C-alpha positions as CSV (number, residue, x, y, z in Angstrom):
1,X,0.0,-0.1,-0.1
2,X,1.0,3.4,-0.8
3,X,2.0,6.3,1.6
4,X,-0.7,8.4,0.2
5,X,-3.1,5.8,0.8
6,X,-2.5,4.9,4.3
7,X,-2.9,8.8,5.6
8,X,-6.4,8.6,3.9
9,X,-7.4,5.1,5.4
10,X,-8.7,2.4,3.3
11,X,-11.8,0.2,4.2
12,X,-12.8,-3.8,3.0
13,X,-16.4,-3.6,3.1
14,X,-18.7,-6.2,2.3
15,X,-22.4,-5.4,0.9
16,X,-25.7,-7.4,1.3
17,X,-29.1,-6.7,-0.8
18,X,-31.2,-6.8,-3.1
19,X,-29.5,-4.8,-5.7
20,X,-25.6,-4.3,-5.1
21,X,-25.4,-3.2,-8.8
22,X,-28.0,-0.3,-7.7
23,X,-25.5,0.8,-4.7
24,X,-22.7,0.7,-6.7
25,X,-24.5,3.3,-9.4
26,X,-25.8,5.3,-6.9
27,X,-22.2,5.7,-5.7
28,X,-20.7,6.5,-8.8
29,X,-23.5,9.2,-8.8
30,X,-22.4,10.9,-6.1
31,X,-18.3,10.4,-6.5
32,X,-17.7,8.1,-4.4
33,X,-14.5,5.7,-5.2
34,X,-15.0,2.1,-5.4
35,X,-12.3,-0.4,-6.4
36,X,-11.6,-3.9,-6.3
37,X,-15.2,-5.1,-5.7
38,X,-15.3,-8.7,-5.3
39,X,-18.8,-10.8,-6.2
40,X,-19.8,-13.6,-3.6
41,X,-22.7,-14.3,-4.6
42,X,-25.7,-12.6,-6.2
43,X,-26.5,-10.7,-3.4
44,X,-22.9,-10.0,-1.8
45,X,-20.2,-7.7,-3.3
46,X,-16.9,-7.2,-1.6
47,X,-15.1,-3.7,-2.6
48,X,-12.8,-0.9,-1.1
49,X,-13.5,2.7,-0.4
50,X,-12.2,5.6,1.2
51,X,-12.5,6.0,4.8
52,X,-13.9,9.5,4.7
53,X,-16.7,8.4,2.0
54,X,-18.0,5.4,4.5
55,X,-20.6,7.3,5.8
56,X,-21.6,9.1,2.6
57,X,-21.9,5.1,1.2
58,X,-23.8,3.9,3.9
59,X,-26.0,6.3,3.6
60,X,-26.8,5.8,0.1
61,X,-27.2,2.1,1.4
62,X,-30.0,3.1,3.7
63,X,-31.5,4.2,0.5
64,X,-30.8,1.2,-1.7
65,X,-31.8,-1.4,0.7
66,X,-28.4,-2.9,1.4
67,X,-26.4,-3.6,4.9
68,X,-22.9,-2.4,4.6
69,X,-20.1,-4.3,7.0
70,X,-16.8,-3.3,7.7
71,X,-14.6,-6.4,7.0
72,X,-11.2,-4.2,8.0
73,X,-9.4,-1.1,8.1
74,X,-6.1,0.0,7.1
75,X,-4.4,3.4,7.7
76,X,-6.6,6.9,8.6
77,X,-7.4,7.2,12.4
78,X,-6.1,3.7,13.2
79,X,-2.5,5.7,12.5
80,X,-3.3,7.8,15.2
81,X,-4.6,5.2,17.4
82,X,-1.1,3.5,16.6
83,X,0.8,6.8,17.5
84,X,-1.1,7.7,20.8
85,X,-0.2,3.7,22.3
86,X,3.6,4.0,21.0
87,X,3.9,8.0,22.5
88,X,7.4,7.0,24.5
89,X,8.4,5.3,21.4
90,X,7.7,8.3,19.3
91,X,9.5,10.8,21.7
92,X,12.2,8.6,21.8
93,X,12.8,8.9,17.7
94,X,12.2,12.2,18.2
95,X,15.3,13.0,20.9
96,X,17.3,10.6,18.6
97,X,16.6,12.7,15.6
98,X,17.0,16.0,17.2
99,X,20.4,14.2,19.0
100,X,21.6,13.1,15.3
101,X,21.0,16.5,14.1
102,X,22.6,18.6,16.7
103,X,25.6,16.3,16.4
104,X,26.0,16.7,12.6
105,X,27.6,20.4,13.6
106,X,30.6,18.7,15.2
107,X,33.1,17.0,13.1
108,X,33.2,13.3,14.6
109,X,35.6,11.9,11.4
110,X,38.2,13.1,10.0
111,X,39.6,12.1,6.5
112,X,43.5,13.4,5.1
113,X,43.8,13.1,1.2
114,X,46.7,13.8,-1.1
115,X,49.9,13.4,1.6
116,X,52.9,11.6,0.4
117,X,55.7,12.6,2.6
118,X,53.8,14.0,5.9
119,X,51.9,10.8,7.3
120,X,48.0,11.1,8.4
121,X,49.4,11.0,12.1
122,X,51.5,14.6,11.5
123,X,48.7,16.0,10.2
124,X,46.2,15.0,12.7
125,X,48.6,16.2,15.6
126,X,49.1,19.5,13.5
127,X,45.5,20.0,13.0
128,X,45.0,19.1,17.0
129,X,48.1,21.9,18.1
130,X,45.8,24.1,15.9
131,X,42.3,23.8,17.4
132,X,40.9,21.0,14.8
133,X,40.2,18.1,16.1
134,X,37.3,15.0,16.7
135,X,34.5,17.2,18.4
136,X,35.4,20.4,17.1
137,X,32.6,22.8,16.1
138,X,32.8,22.9,12.2
139,X,30.2,26.2,12.0
140,X,33.0,28.3,13.9
141,X,35.7,27.2,11.8
142,X,38.1,29.5,10.4
143,X,40.1,27.9,7.3
144,X,41.8,30.5,6.3
145,X,43.7,30.8,9.9
146,X,43.5,27.0,9.5
147,X,45.1,27.0,7.0
148,X,48.1,29.4,7.7
149,X,48.8,27.7,11.3
150,X,49.1,24.4,9.3
151,X,51.8,25.9,6.9
152,X,53.6,27.3,9.7
153,X,53.7,24.1,11.4
154,X,54.0,21.6,8.5
155,X,56.5,23.8,6.1
156,X,56.2,20.7,3.6
157,X,52.4,21.6,3.1
158,X,52.2,23.5,0.3
159,X,47.9,23.8,0.2
160,X,45.5,22.6,2.2
161,X,41.7,22.8,2.3
162,X,39.0,21.7,4.7
163,X,35.6,20.6,3.6
164,X,32.6,19.8,5.8
165,X,29.7,17.5,5.2
166,X,27.9,16.8,8.2
167,X,29.9,15.8,10.6
168,X,32.9,14.4,8.5
169,X,35.9,16.5,7.6
170,X,38.0,15.8,4.7
171,X,41.4,17.3,4.9
172,X,43.1,18.0,1.1
173,X,46.9,18.7,1.5
174,X,49.1,19.3,-1.6
175,X,52.7,18.8,-0.5
176,X,55.5,22.0,-1.9
177,X,57.7,20.1,-4.7
178,X,61.4,21.0,-4.5
179,X,62.4,22.5,-7.7
180,X,64.4,20.1,-9.3
181,X,67.8,21.6,-10.0
182,X,68.7,22.3,-13.8
183,X,71.4,20.6,-15.4
184,X,73.8,23.6,-15.9
185,X,73.1,23.7,-11.9
186,X,73.9,20.0,-10.6
187,X,76.8,20.0,-8.1
188,X,80.0,18.4,-9.2
189,X,80.5,14.6,-8.3
190,X,82.6,11.4,-8.4
191,X,81.7,7.7,-8.8
192,X,82.8,5.6,-5.8
193,X,82.2,1.8,-5.2
194,X,78.9,0.6,-3.3
195,X,80.7,-2.7,-2.6
196,X,83.9,-4.2,-3.2
197,X,84.3,-6.3,-6.4
198,X,86.5,-7.6,-8.8
199,X,86.2,-4.8,-11.8
200,X,85.3,-6.1,-15.2
201,X,84.1,-3.2,-17.6
202,X,84.9,1.0,-16.8
203,X,82.2,2.9,-18.9
204,X,82.6,6.9,-17.9
205,X,80.6,9.0,-19.9
206,X,81.7,12.5,-17.7
207,X,85.1,12.7,-15.7
208,X,88.2,10.7,-15.6
209,X,88.5,6.8,-15.0
210,X,90.3,6.3,-11.3
211,X,90.5,2.3,-11.8
212,X,91.2,-0.2,-14.8
213,X,89.5,-4.2,-15.3
214,X,91.4,-6.6,-13.5
215,X,92.0,-4.0,-10.5
216,X,90.0,-5.3,-6.7
217,X,88.0,-2.0,-5.4
218,X,87.0,-2.0,-1.9
219,X,83.6,-0.1,-0.8
220,X,84.0,3.8,-1.0
221,X,86.8,3.9,-3.0
222,X,87.1,6.8,-6.0
223,X,86.2,5.0,-9.5
224,X,85.6,7.9,-11.4
225,X,87.3,11.6,-10.2
226,X,84.5,14.6,-11.1
227,X,87.8,16.7,-11.2
228,X,89.2,17.5,-14.6
229,X,92.7,19.1,-15.0
230,X,92.6,22.0,-17.7
231,X,95.1,23.9,-19.6
232,X,93.6,27.1,-19.9
233,X,91.3,27.0,-16.7
234,X,93.4,24.9,-14.3
235,X,91.3,22.4,-12.2
236,X,87.5,22.1,-14.0
237,X,85.2,20.2,-11.8
238,X,82.4,18.2,-13.2
239,X,79.4,15.9,-12.2
240,X,81.2,12.6,-13.5
241,X,78.6,10.3,-15.4
242,X,79.1,6.3,-16.0
243,X,78.9,2.6,-14.9
244,X,81.4,0.5,-13.5
245,X,80.6,-3.4,-13.9
246,X,83.0,-5.5,-11.5
247,X,82.0,-9.3,-10.3
248,X,80.7,-9.1,-6.3
249,X,80.4,-11.4,-3.7
250,X,77.0,-10.7,-1.7
251,X,75.8,-12.7,1.6
252,X,72.4,-12.8,3.5
253,X,71.4,-14.0,6.4
254,X,68.5,-15.4,8.1
255,X,67.7,-16.2,11.5
256,X,64.7,-17.2,14.0
257,X,64.6,-19.2,16.9
258,X,64.3,-22.9,16.2
259,X,61.7,-23.3,18.8
260,X,59.3,-20.9,20.5
261,X,55.6,-20.4,21.8
262,X,53.2,-20.8,19.3
263,X,49.2,-21.3,19.8
264,X,46.4,-23.1,18.9
265,X,42.7,-22.2,19.3
266,X,41.0,-24.1,22.1
267,X,36.9,-24.1,23.0
268,X,34.6,-22.0,21.7
269,X,35.2,-17.7,21.1
270,X,32.9,-15.5,22.4
271,X,31.8,-11.8,21.7
272,X,31.5,-8.9,24.3
273,X,30.3,-5.3,23.4
274,X,30.7,-1.5,24.8
275,X,29.9,1.7,23.9
276,X,32.1,4.9,23.2
277,X,30.7,8.5,22.7
278,X,33.3,10.8,22.1
279,X,36.4,9.6,24.2
280,X,34.1,7.9,27.2
281,X,33.8,4.4,26.8
282,X,31.1,2.0,28.3
283,X,30.9,-1.6,28.8
284,X,28.5,-3.5,28.4
285,X,29.8,-6.6,29.8
286,X,31.0,-7.1,33.4
287,X,34.5,-6.3,34.6
288,X,37.6,-4.4,32.9
289,X,38.5,-4.2,29.0
290,X,42.0,-5.9,29.8
291,X,42.7,-8.6,27.5
292,X,41.9,-12.3,29.8
293,X,44.8,-14.5,30.4
294,X,45.0,-17.3,27.7
295,X,43.3,-15.4,25.4
296,X,43.5,-13.6,22.0
297,X,41.1,-10.1,21.8
298,X,40.2,-9.0,18.2
299,X,38.7,-5.7,18.4
300,X,36.1,-4.1,15.6
301,X,34.7,-0.6,15.8
302,X,31.3,0.2,14.0
303,X,30.0,3.7,13.8
304,X,26.7,5.3,13.6
305,X,26.0,6.8,9.9
306,X,26.3,6.7,6.5
307,X,29.6,6.1,5.3
308,X,30.7,8.5,2.9
309,X,27.6,11.3,4.6
310,X,27.9,11.9,7.6
311,X,28.8,10.4,11.1
312,X,28.2,10.2,14.5
313,X,30.3,10.3,18.0
314,X,28.3,7.0,18.7
315,X,30.6,3.6,18.2
316,X,30.0,0.1,18.9
317,X,33.0,-2.1,19.9
318,X,32.6,-5.4,19.4
319,X,36.0,-7.7,20.9
320,X,36.2,-11.4,20.1
321,X,38.0,-13.3,22.7
322,X,39.5,-16.1,21.1
323,X,40.8,-19.0,23.7
324,X,44.2,-20.7,22.7
325,X,46.7,-22.8,24.3
326,X,49.8,-22.9,24.1
327,X,53.0,-25.0,23.4
328,X,56.6,-25.1,22.8
329,X,57.7,-25.8,19.0
330,X,58.7,-24.9,15.8
331,X,57.5,-23.4,12.5
332,X,60.6,-22.5,10.8
333,X,60.0,-22.7,7.4
334,X,63.9,-22.9,5.9
335,X,62.8,-22.9,2.3
336,X,60.3,-20.1,2.8
337,X,63.4,-18.1,4.2
338,X,65.1,-19.2,1.6
339,X,63.2,-18.0,-1.3
340,X,62.5,-14.4,0.3
341,X,66.3,-14.1,0.5
342,X,66.2,-14.9,-3.1
343,X,64.2,-12.2,-3.8
344,X,65.8,-9.7,-1.3
345,X,68.9,-10.4,-3.6
346,X,67.2,-10.0,-6.8
347,X,65.8,-6.6,-5.9
348,X,69.3,-5.4,-4.7
349,X,71.6,-6.8,-7.3
350,X,71.9,-4.1,-9.8
351,X,73.2,-6.6,-12.9
352,X,73.9,-10.1,-13.7
353,X,73.3,-13.5,-10.7
354,X,75.9,-15.6,-11.9
355,X,75.8,-18.2,-9.4
356,X,74.1,-18.6,-5.6
357,X,74.5,-21.2,-2.8
358,X,71.8,-21.2,0.2
359,X,73.1,-23.2,3.3
360,X,71.4,-24.5,7.1
361,X,72.5,-24.8,10.1
362,X,71.1,-25.0,13.7
363,X,72.8,-24.0,16.6
364,X,72.2,-22.4,20.1
365,X,68.7,-22.7,19.7
366,X,68.5,-20.4,16.5
367,X,67.8,-21.9,12.4
368,X,70.0,-19.7,10.6
369,X,69.5,-19.9,6.5
370,X,72.8,-18.3,4.7
371,X,72.6,-17.3,0.5
372,X,75.8,-16.4,-0.6
373,X,75.9,-15.5,-4.7
374,X,78.5,-14.6,-6.8
375,X,77.2,-11.3,-9.3
376,X,78.6,-9.0,-11.9
377,X,76.8,-5.8,-11.1
378,X,77.0,-1.9,-11.9
379,X,78.9,-1.0,-8.3
380,X,79.3,2.8,-9.5
381,X,77.6,5.2,-7.1
382,X,77.3,9.0,-7.5
383,X,78.6,11.4,-4.2
384,X,78.5,15.3,-4.8
385,X,81.8,17.2,-3.6
386,X,81.6,19.3,-0.4
């Protein structure tokens, strides 16, 4: 049934008489709306009409010698009776609606967007120091003053805006970008060895090579100088560029306890709930909110509101308590540890891995996995002059 029909009220009737069709004709002439007519027998009809037209239909029925019996009612005056019986519930709903309306004037959720170098925690702490935090009265917010104070506290912020929708604030941050140096402004630098190695090929594009193939170099040793001798101007400083391919030997080590305390679930898990209003928490269970001995606690929070539209200060907290038994054992996986070391080697080596070896050992309560690799890679690293 539509809401408009429920507001007007619909009555289902049964009409009994010698000539029920005569009553239908009289109702049509009198502008009384009838629908869902159903013939029970030759002298009985069932139909619907508006509650407000019931008295007029009964007057016409008396003239036509028919009896009108009400079978059912929906809406209309029944709505008023329903509301009177449930006045406390309606009052509670009204108070809840007023509370939601009042809470929408305060910020209960802050979302930070656009930050890359600055963390969300740093921005939220700076906003709090500037007087804008969860629970702030947003109609009194001065965005220009807030932007100026934030740029003073966080010099990395180039531009910022705060958009408030209901009780949800979205902070848009654009960080400052350092101007890249022009080619002519690049500082002079030299190339040094990033690690020990046996030089195999030297390819210097700018600068003066200081090593030759077959030479052994150590980490930090100069491979190509950025200072060139000039007959006209004496020493000229440039930014050395190029590559030095060398054979290197890498070693990676992974260590974990051979035996440790492990957990296995036992029994039946259960949940307990709490309500948090702003910064106040109300436990809906007996006892403290501390973790129970021999149990893991998994916490989930649900905010009252509509995601993306508005938020309220009321949160439902669910704590799932999972009992467990502890025992001393080992879940060490030497193969998995070796695979992770191999992935690290692949990501860090700037060249070709010629061969690699993996060894595993257990001593003094520790499981050790060692990866040794023979590589040929570019060991040249730029170091600017002071």
